[in-house]
Residue, then its C-alpha position, 0 to 999 in steps of 0.5 A: m269682438q266689439n262688433g260681436l258684443r254689440i250684436v249680443s247687446f242688440l239681441f238682448w234688448c230685442v228680447i227685453f222689448l218683445y217678451y217683457p213689455h213692462f220692463k223699466g230700463p234706460f229706454a223707459a222714457k222713450r218707449h211710449v213712442t215706439m210701443t205701437i211698433i213693438d206691439s205689432i212685432r210682438k204679436s208676429v213673433v213666436p213665443i219662447h217656452p220658459e224652459g228654454y231661457p236657461f239654455i239660450a242664456l248659456f249659449a249666448l254667454a258661451s258665445v261671448v266668452l269663447g269669442w273673446f279668445f277666438a273670434p270665429f267661436f263667437w259666430i259659431g256660438l251665435f248661430l247655435t244660440l239662434w238655433c236654441t231660441y228657435f228650438f224652444r219656440d212655443p207657438a199658439r195652436i187652434t185645437p179642434l174641439q169637436k167631441g171624440l177627436v184625437i189630436s196629435p200630441a206632437d209636431g213631426i212625422v208619423s213614423g209608425i201605426g199599428l197594434a202594440s203593447p203599451p208600456k208595462e209600467l202603466s199597467l194599461s192593458d194586457e192586450s195590444m192597443m192601437r199605437v200612433s207614433v210621431f217622430m220629432n226632429v231637432f227642427n220641430v216644436h217640442v212642446n207636447r199636448a194632450p190628445l184628448p180631454g181627460k184626467v191623469r190617472r198615472v205618470a210613470y218615468k222609466p230610465g233607459k237607452f238613447l237609441n234612434a227614436e224612429l226605431d220601433k224598439a225605442s218604445e221598449y228600450n229608450e228612456r221614457n215618460s208615460l201617462i194614462l188619461d182617463t177619458e169618456y172613451g176609456a183609458v188612453g196612453v201617451t208616452q214621451i220617448a227620448g232619442l239619440i240627442a234628446r237627454r231630458i224629458v220634461c212632464w208637467a202633468q201630475d196624477g189627478e190633474e184634469l187636462p183639456v184637449g190640446e193642453r201643454f203637458g210636457l217637452i222633450r229636449f232635443g229630438s224625440r218621439v211621442d206614442v199615443y195608445l188608443p183602444s184597439h178598434i180605433v182606426p187612425t185617420v193619418v198615414i205614415g209619413q204625414t206631417m203632424i201639428a201638435g194641438e191641431t192635426v186630427l189623429a183619429n175620431m173616437e166617435g166616427p165610423q171605424s173601418d175594418s180595413r187592415a191598412h193601418r194596422e199592418q204598417 
């Protein structure tokens, strides 16, 4: 158990040095010697989103407490703490700024492409729109980003079930949070959908807020899906099964030539 406590203490100070460079603790007098090394390491470490700090702390505390009574629990808890830290990573992304590009709002796999009705609570359109769905598993980055620059007209939350987010009916029955972005190409919908494991949708966007393309607007815990609703004539440039990187992968081009092919619409 003492070895376990030493490991937790070591990890704690690693976090302090990496994420809080101005912290003044018992090692402050010696820090000038190692700051060059620390800075180099910090630049190579993926940032952790602040939403994850309480969960990481809770997992770490539970590991120590349970490990005090039964040592194997500590190692299980330590593994879960490391996984939780990995889950809440928030890497920087380089977003394409070419006008008209629709950027993926989430990391994951394209699980669906086709015409579908947008969420009723948004009153977005009475007609079908082109929907692209991106499914996130528990190992993907779960920070969501704006697919296009625009002004948030409305944010609407709807409670619901927690079906497998990969299922098409999850768009209708699952808990979700949707927003309308007013862009120069018309209204675009973005919906965060909870899944089997995801039990909490976080959305920082507010009505009237201007969102640049690639801007972080929300997060879903732990495993979920994001749907993007585009005008019906738009043909996505991605295919089902393709890997997406939030803030970087191009889903469609609002200004490019739109093929009349039905290949995407029937998937």
